[in-house]
C-alpha positions in Angstrom: 19.1 226.3 89.3 21.2 224.5 91.4 21.7 224.0 95.4 21.0 227.0 97.4 20.6 229.1 94.3 24.0 228.3 93.1 24.3 227.3 89.5 25.5 223.6 89.2 27.2 222.6 86.0 25.9 219.4 84.7 28.4 219.5 81.7 31.9 217.8 81.8 35.0 219.9 82.0 35.4 220.5 78.3 39.0 220.9 77.6 39.8 217.7 79.6 36.9 215.8 78.2 38.0 216.9 74.6 41.4 215.4 75.3 40.2 212.3 76.9 37.7 211.6 73.9 40.4 212.2 71.2 42.9 210.0 73.1 40.3 207.2 73.2 39.7 207.7 69.4 43.5 207.7 68.6 43.9 204.4 70.9 46.1 206.2 73.6 43.6 205.9 76.3 41.6 202.7 77.4 38.0 202.9 76.4 36.1 204.5 79.6 33.1 207.0 80.2 34.9 210.2 79.4 32.4 212.4 81.1 33.2 210.7 84.4 36.9 210.4 83.8 37.1 214.1 83.1 35.1 214.7 86.4 37.4 212.6 88.5 40.5 215.0 88.6 38.1 217.7 89.8 36.7 215.5 92.6 40.2 214.7 93.5 41.1 218.3 93.8 38.1 219.0 95.9 39.0 216.2 98.1 42.3 217.8 99.1 40.5 221.4 99.7 37.8 219.7 101.8 40.1 217.1 103.6 43.6 218.4 103.8 43.3 218.5 107.5 42.9 214.7 107.6 45.5 214.1 104.8 48.4 216.5 105.9 49.6 214.4 108.5 50.4 211.7 106.1 50.9 213.4 102.6 52.2 216.7 101.4 50.2 218.5 99.0 52.9 217.4 96.4 52.7 213.7 97.5 48.9 213.8 97.3 49.1 215.1 93.7 51.8 212.8 92.6 49.8 209.6 94.0 46.5 210.8 92.7 48.0 211.5 89.1 49.4 208.1 89.3 46.1 206.5 89.8 44.4 208.5 87.3 46.9 207.9 84.4 47.0 204.2 85.4 43.2 204.1 85.0 43.7 205.5 81.5 46.6 204.0 80.1 47.1 200.4 79.0 49.6 198.6 81.3 52.1 198.3 78.5 52.5 202.1 78.4 53.0 202.3 82.3 56.7 202.0 81.8 56.6 205.0 79.6 55.0 207.3 82.3 57.4 209.7 84.2 59.4 207.8 86.9 57.6 209.5 89.7 54.4 207.7 88.9 55.8 204.2 88.2 55.2 202.9 91.6 53.6 204.2 94.9 55.7 205.1 97.8 55.0 203.5 101.1 53.1 205.7 103.4 55.3 207.7 105.6 54.9 208.2 109.2 52.5 211.0 110.5 54.4 214.3 111.1 54.6 215.2 114.7 53.5 218.8 115.5 
């Protein structure tokens, strides 16, 4: 049983865990703790859901996803394969000025 009667999953997200483990076996991804790496995208998604009120003055949802995806991919891929990443994640954009409401 989990927190306040809710079931808390202690297993990693299976589809993503499998992809990461297979990629590591094939040498596509750097060695890393696959359970933690599979958990990270869920944490990032939860961060937007919980803190978008804080992030929306600086980022749109699309910019948030783009920047988080770049960080996740750069943590998984060896540096020599970064040029093969889609152009939108090759470099980070500077933070834009907060929107005025």
